[in-house]
N, C-alpha and C positions, 0 to 999 in steps of 0.2 A: 956106147951103151948109157942109157938115162939113169942117173943115179936115183935110187928110190928115197922117198922123201921119210925120214924117221919122225913119227908123231911124239910129241913132248910126252911125259909121264909125270904124274904127281905123286909125291910122297907126303904122308901126312906127319908133321913134327909134333910131338907132345912135351908139355911142360906143366908140371904139377909143384905148388909150393904154397907156403903160408906166407902172405903179406900183412903184417900187423894183425888185424882181427879178420882177415879174410882168407879162406881156403880158394885157391884158383886152379882150375883144370882147363888148360888151354891147348887147343888143337888147331894147327893151321898149315896151309898147304906150300910145298917146295916144288918148283916146277923144273924139269931138267929135260932137254935145255931150254933156256928161258931166253927169248928174243924180245920180250914184251914189256920188261921191268915188273913182271908179275911178282917175283920173290921180293923185291923191295917195297913194294906196295903192301903186301900182306905183313911182313916183318914190321913195316912202320905202324900198321893198325894194332898189331899185337903189342908192340912196345909202349903205344899210348893207353891201350887198355891195361896193362900192368901197371903204369904210372897212375892212371886214375883211380885203380884198385887200392894201390898202396897209399894213396892219399884221402880215401873215403872216410876214415876215422870213425867208423859206425861203433856205437857202443853195444849193438847186438852182433850176434854171429852173422857173418856175411859169406856167401858162397857164390862164386863166379865162374861159369863155364862157357866155353866158347867151342862150338863143333863145326868143322869144316863139311860142306855138302858140295859136291861136285855135280853140276847140272849139265854141263856140255864140255867135250874134250875132243876135238878133231883138227882136221888140217885147217880149218876156217875160223875156229873160235875156241877160246877157253873161257868158262864162266862157271861161277858159282858163288857161294855165300857163306859167312861165318854166322851162325846163330848163336845168339850170346844171352844167357839166362842169368839174372841177378836176383839172388835170393837173399832178403834181409830178414833176420829172425826165423820164425817157423811159419809165418803166414803171408808176409808180403813179397811179392815176385814181379819181376817185369821182364819182357823180352825185347831184344833189340836184334838187328840185323845189319850187316855190312856185305853189299853184294859187289861184285866186280865181274866186268866181261873185258876180254882183251880179243883183238882181231888180228888176224895174220897181215903182216905188213905195216902195222901201227904199233907204236910204243905207247905204253902207258894205258890206264884205264880209260874206257870209252863211255861217255854220257849217252844217255838214252836219245838226245835230239840228234847227235852224230849219225845214228842209225836210221833216222827217217828223213823222207824227202820233205818239201816245203808243205805238200798236201798231207803227208804223214804227221807233220807236227801240229797242223790245223786240226786234223781228225781225231788223232788218237785219244786226246782228252775226253771229248764227249763219247767216244766209244767206250772208254774205261768207266764213265759214268753209268751207261747202260748196262755193263757187266756187272758193275756193283749192284745196281737196281735188280737186276735178275737173281743175284745171289740173295739179296734181301728178300725178295718174294718168295724164295724157297723156304725161308723161315729157318734154316740150319745154324745160321749166325745172326744174334741180335743187332743188326745195324742201327746207328742211329738214323732218326728220320731224315728224308732228303734235306729239309731246310737246316739241319744241323751238320750236314756233309758238305764238304768243298773238295770232291774228288778231283776236280780239275786244277784247283790251286795246290793241293797237297801232292799232286805228281812232281816227284823230284827226278833230279838227273841221274842219280845212281840207285835208285829204288827199282831195279828191275834185274832180271837176268835170263839168259837165253837156255834153252834145251834144243835137243835134237828135232823137236816138232813146232817149237814156237816160241813165243815171248811171255814172259810172266811178269806183271807189274805188282808190287806190293806196296803196303801202306803202313807206317808206323803205329806201335800200338797205341789204342784209345784216339787215334785220329778220326777214323769214320765209324768205329764200333767200340762198345766197352771193353775194358781189359780182359775179360775172359776169351774174347774172339781172337786172342793172339795178334798176329801180323796179317791181317787179310791180304790175300792175294788172288788176283784174277790172270786168267789165261788166255792168249790168242793164238790159235794155230797159224802157221806162216800162210796157210790159204785164206784166212780170214782178212788178213793185213797185206795181202798181195797188192803191190803198187804203193804201199805207203813206206817201204824200205828201200834204204838205198843200196842194199847189199842182197845178194842172192844166197840163203843159208838152206 
């Protein structure tokens, strides 16, 4: 009789403390079972965030939060991100994101390029620029003018995550839009990028 595959489960760990002048509230994922190196990756990122916060030495009140967002968890992939907010004083704030995707049969975080065919690596950057331009034309987010944006150059190996429906590519705060826009994100359904991916999701 064929053994039924057990899907991994994610538990969110919580840690709250005061480090120097900073209040921290950090939430991160633990995967059971973990055949990917998932837990070591996220624990390492949380450890670095604690160290960075403890060394901040701000003379203003500082609050650092990290919240886990799971975007995909099935027999093919585990994907998600930590949304990090850093608030200094009562007015200054910034957002950061750490995303990670892990695939069945592979150990360690998978860079975007490893998901793509040769054609995909060539075509995804201009397709991403087109998506950003479409969002800009909708007027909901005040993107920088095209001459000030370099979406193709800003595309980074780990600034993406998978969902059950497709691929999301995101950009660091203030890279292609002013700070109030947060972390601009464009989405491709799997149908849109059929033939550009090395894996069938």
